[in-house]
C-alpha positions in Angstrom: -0.1 0.1 0.1 1.8 3.1 -1.0 2.0 5.9 1.4 0.0 9.1 0.5 2.0 12.0 -0.3 2.0 15.1 1.6 1.3 18.1 -0.4 3.2 21.4 1.2 1.2 24.7 0.6 3.8 27.2 -0.1 4.5 30.2 2.3 3.2 33.7 1.4 7.2 34.9 0.5 7.8 31.8 -1.5 4.6 32.9 -3.5 5.7 36.5 -3.6 9.0 35.2 -5.2 7.4 33.4 -7.9 4.8 36.1 -8.7 8.2 38.7 -9.1 9.3 36.1 -12.0 5.9 37.0 -13.8 6.5 41.2 -12.7 8.5 43.5 -14.3 11.1 43.4 -16.5 9.2 44.2 -20.0 10.6 44.8 -23.4 11.5 48.3 -24.5 10.2 49.0 -28.0 11.9 51.6 -30.0 8.8 52.6 -32.3 9.9 54.5 -35.9 7.7 56.9 -37.6 7.7 59.8 -39.3 5.5 63.4 -38.9 6.2 66.2 -41.1 8.6 64.7 -43.3 10.8 63.8 -40.2 11.9 60.7 -38.7 12.0 60.0 -35.1 11.9 57.4 -32.4 9.8 56.8 -29.6 10.8 54.5 -26.5 7.9 52.6 -24.9 7.9 50.3 -22.2 5.7 47.0 -23.2 3.8 46.7 -20.1 0.7 44.7 -21.5 3.8 41.8 -21.0 2.9 41.6 -17.2 1.1 38.9 -15.0 -2.6 40.3 -15.5 -1.6 42.7 -19.0 -0.9 45.8 -17.2 1.8 48.2 -15.1 -0.5 48.0 -12.2 1.0 44.9 -11.3 4.1 46.5 -10.4 2.2 48.4 -7.8 0.0 46.0 -6.1 3.1 43.3 -6.0 5.2 46.4 -4.1 2.4 47.3 -1.9 1.3 44.1 -0.7 5.4 43.0 -0.4 5.7 46.0 2.0 2.3 45.2 3.5 3.6 41.7 4.3 6.9 43.2 5.8 5.5 44.9 8.2 2.9 42.4 9.3 0.1 45.3 8.2 -1.5 41.9 6.3 -1.9 38.7 7.5 -3.2 35.2 6.2 -7.1 35.8 6.4 -7.4 39.3 5.4 -9.5 41.0 2.7 -7.7 43.3 0.3 -10.2 46.1 -0.6 -9.1 48.7 -2.9 -10.8 51.3 -5.3 -10.3 51.1 -8.9 -11.0 52.1 -12.4 -10.3 48.8 -13.7 -6.5 47.7 -14.1 -5.3 47.8 -10.4 -8.5 45.9 -9.6 -7.4 42.9 -11.7 -4.0 42.9 -10.5 -5.2 43.0 -7.1 -7.7 40.2 -7.8 -5.0 38.2 -9.5 -2.3 38.6 -6.7 -4.2 38.7 -4.0 -5.8 35.7 -4.7 -2.7 34.0 -5.9 -1.6 34.7 -1.6 -4.8 33.3 -0.5 -6.5 36.6 0.2 -10.5 37.2 -0.6 -10.8 40.9 -2.6 -13.4 43.3 -2.9 -13.0 46.0 -5.8 -15.4 48.9 -5.6 -15.4 50.5 -9.3 -17.3 52.9 -11.2 -19.7 51.2 -12.7 -19.2 52.6 -16.6 -16.2 50.9 -16.9 -15.9 48.6 -19.7 -17.5 45.2 -19.6 -14.3 43.3 -19.9 -12.5 44.8 -17.0 -15.1 43.9 -14.3 -15.6 40.5 -15.9 -11.9 40.0 -15.6 -12.2 40.8 -11.9 -15.3 38.5 -11.4 -13.3 35.5 -13.2 -10.3 35.9 -10.9 -12.3 35.2 -7.5 -12.7 38.7 -6.3 -15.9 40.6 -5.4 -17.2 44.0 -7.2 -18.9 46.2 -5.8 -20.0 49.0 -8.6 -20.5 52.5 -7.7 -22.6 54.6 -9.7 -22.2 58.7 -10.5 -25.0 59.4 -7.7 -22.9 57.3 -4.9 -19.8 59.6 -6.4 -17.9 57.9 -8.8 -14.2 57.6 -7.9 -14.3 59.3 -4.8 -17.5 57.7 -4.1 -15.5 54.2 -4.2 -12.4 55.4 -2.4 -15.1 56.8 0.6 -17.0 52.9 0.4 -13.7 51.1 0.3 -12.8 53.0 3.6 -16.0 53.0 5.3 -16.2 48.7 5.0 -12.6 49.0 6.5 -13.8 51.1 9.1 -16.5 48.4 9.6 -13.9 45.5 10.3 -10.6 44.4 11.4 -9.7 42.0 9.1 -9.3 44.5 6.0 -6.1 45.7 4.2 -6.9 49.1 2.4 -4.0 49.5 -0.3 -4.9 53.1 -0.9 -3.4 53.4 -4.4 -4.0 57.2 -4.6 -2.2 58.0 -1.5 0.2 55.1 -0.7 4.2 56.2 -1.4 4.8 52.6 -2.0 3.0 53.3 -5.2 6.0 55.5 -6.4 8.5 53.1 -5.0 7.3 50.2 -7.1 8.2 52.1 -10.2 11.3 54.2 -9.0 12.7 50.8 -7.9 11.5 48.8 -11.0 10.1 50.4 -14.0 12.3 53.3 -13.9 15.9 51.6 -13.5 14.6 48.8 -16.0 14.1 52.0 -18.7 17.2 53.8 -17.7 19.7 50.3 -18.1 17.7 49.2 -21.2 18.3 52.7 -22.9 21.7 52.5 -21.4 22.5 49.4 -23.5 21.8 50.9 -26.4 23.9 54.1 -25.5 21.2 56.3 -24.8 19.7 58.5 -21.7 16.1 59.8 -21.6 15.8 63.8 -22.7 12.2 63.4 -21.6 9.5 61.0 -20.0 6.1 61.3 -20.3 3.1 59.3 -18.9 -0.8 59.5 -18.3 -1.7 60.2 -14.6 -4.3 58.2 -12.9 -2.9 57.7 -9.4 0.2 59.4 -10.7 2.5 56.4 -9.2 4.1 56.0 -12.6 5.2 59.4 -13.6 6.8 60.3 -10.1 8.6 57.0 -9.4 9.8 56.6 -13.3 10.7 60.5 -13.3 12.3 60.4 -9.9 14.7 57.4 -11.0 15.5 59.2 -14.2 16.3 62.4 -13.1 18.1 60.9 -10.3 20.5 59.3 -12.8 20.4 62.2 -15.4 19.3 65.5 -13.6 18.9 67.0 -17.3 15.5 64.3 -18.1 12.2 66.0 -18.0 9.4 64.8 -17.2 5.6 65.3 -18.2 2.4 64.6 -17.0 -0.6 63.8 -19.3 -4.1 64.5 -19.0 -7.2 64.2 -21.5 -7.7 67.3 -23.0 -11.7 66.7 -22.5 -11.3 66.5 -18.7 -8.0 68.4 -17.8 -7.8 67.6 -14.1 -4.8 68.1 -13.2 -4.6 71.8 -15.1 -7.8 72.9 -13.2 -7.2 70.6 -10.2 -10.9 69.5 -10.0 -13.3 67.2 -11.9 -14.2 68.8 -15.1 -15.5 67.5 -18.5 -15.8 63.8 -19.2 -13.3 61.5 -21.2 -12.6 58.1 -22.8 -8.9 57.2 -21.7 -9.9 54.7 -18.7 -7.6 54.6 -15.8 -6.3 58.4 -15.8 -8.0 61.6 -15.1 -10.3 59.9 -12.3 -12.1 63.4 -11.3 -9.3 64.4 -8.6 -5.2 65.1 -8.2 -4.2 62.0 -6.1 -2.1 62.6 -3.0 1.2 61.2 -4.5 1.3 63.3 -7.5 3.5 66.2 -7.3 3.0 68.6 -10.0 5.7 71.0 -8.7 8.5 68.3 -9.7 7.4 67.8 -13.2 7.3 69.8 -16.3 4.0 71.6 -17.7 1.1 69.2 -18.3 0.8 67.8 -21.6 -2.6 67.7 -23.1 -4.1 64.7 -25.4 -8.0 64.4 -26.8 -9.1 60.9 -26.3 -10.4 60.5 -29.9 -7.1 61.5 -31.1 -6.0 58.6 -28.5 -8.0 55.9 -29.7 -7.1 56.7 -33.3 -3.1 56.4 -32.5 -4.1 53.1 -30.7 -6.0 51.7 -33.7 -2.7 52.5 -35.9 -0.4 50.8 -33.6 -2.5 47.9 -33.3 -3.3 47.3 -37.4 -0.1 49.0 -38.4 2.5 47.7 -36.1 0.3 44.5 -34.8 1.0 46.3 -31.0 -2.5 45.2 -29.3 -2.6 48.1 -26.6 -5.0 50.1 -24.8 -6.1 53.5 -25.4 -3.9 55.0 -22.7 -0.9 53.8 -24.5 -2.4 55.8 -28.2 -2.2 58.9 -25.6 1.1 58.5 -24.0 2.8 58.1 -27.7 1.0 61.5 -28.7 2.2 63.0 -25.6 5.7 61.8 -26.5 5.3 63.1 -30.0 4.3 66.3 -28.5 7.4 66.3 -26.1 9.5 65.6 -29.0 8.1 68.7 -30.8 9.4 70.7 -27.9 13.0 69.0 -27.6 13.7 68.2 -30.8 13.5 65.5 -33.6 16.4 63.6 -32.2 15.3 63.9 -28.7 15.2 60.5 -26.6 12.1 60.5 -25.4 10.3 57.7 -23.5 6.9 56.2 -22.1 5.0 53.3 -21.0 2.3 51.1 -22.9 0.1 50.5 -19.6 -2.2 48.0 -21.1 -3.5 45.7 -23.9 -6.6 46.4 -26.0 -8.2 43.1 -24.7 -9.9 45.3 -22.0 -11.7 48.0 -24.6 -13.1 45.3 -26.8 -16.5 46.8 -25.9 -15.8 50.2 -26.1 -14.6 53.4 -28.7 -11.3 51.5 -29.2 -13.2 49.0 -31.7 -15.4 51.4 -33.6 -15.0 54.0 -36.2 -13.7 57.3 -34.7 -14.4 60.2 -36.4 -11.2 62.3 -37.5 -10.9 66.1 -36.2 -8.7 68.5 -37.8 -6.6 69.4 -34.7 -5.8 65.7 -34.1 -1.7 64.4 -34.5 -2.4 60.8 -35.5 -3.6 60.8 -39.0 -0.1 63.0 -39.9 2.2 60.3 -37.8 3.3 57.3 -40.8 4.2 54.3 -38.1 7.3 52.6 -40.3 8.9 50.0 -38.1 9.7 49.0 -34.3 12.2 46.8 -32.4 11.9 45.5 -29.1 15.1 46.1 -27.1 16.5 43.8 -24.7 14.5 42.5 -22.5 16.6 41.3 -19.5 17.9 44.0 -17.8 20.5 42.1 -15.6 21.3 45.2 -13.6 18.1 45.0 -12.2 17.7 41.0 -11.9 20.5 41.6 -9.8 19.3 44.7 -7.9 15.8 43.1 -7.4 17.6 39.5 -6.0 
């Protein structure tokens, strides 16, 4: 009679180490294009290659790692977060991988795919209407739930400094060393602002290494929250400009805000997919256009970098998959994408620092 084999459940630190191999160390794309007869290149971190397909995996993993280190989260605790999509997906997947129940408060007008993905990962969604306060209402309801229970961990992505640290310690160093391997350094970096973690964290690392690097936040032209300081208008670039200026965003450390239209961003994302096979989301199109505008000011030969935050699979029911009318002020129709290269994905220096 055979002896049963004992199945050992991995400890949390072991699971964290396993997840670290699935998150970060993404390729850097060198995207060649022409505009106005001038040849240029934009460099973009391909963040759709992360565990759940978005850049938010980096922040979710880092926040949970830090929380375990200080005993702020324990076995059996429920992770509760307010999210417009990608962060909710990241915490759902990583939280369940670590054995935690997960509850996501989300505005009820986000894409169907985002909600379905969170459900599929075993998390619960609490939809929040505009009458309940939308994004700010989602944060308030998450805080209220946590106040009622002693077994809740709140990541607080909009105010948690670990969000910035995640990109200062991973995304920024990866981008820097990947450019260095090409003999380059960034003259400019630009990224759309949701929480502000990416633009602040990457920007701080790049400026520490090369003080002359200029760092630009980007926002939708239809909803200039950063410029006005409050909710104005509506836009279709899900994941950025969430009705308020996040606590971790320090605009005084950054250059002037770059404004990009949501329709132009949709057209640019469609062009990246149909012409180069880069299936990215709407915010990626926006970031690319913001990079083009930065090169307009810094020069055709300026090394300008950004991120492609996610893929197009979360937008199949949105205007990204519909015909978008072209307007005279749009930049994307005048851009001819000519080629792209994927630079070395393995950042040996970053891996050594992480280990």
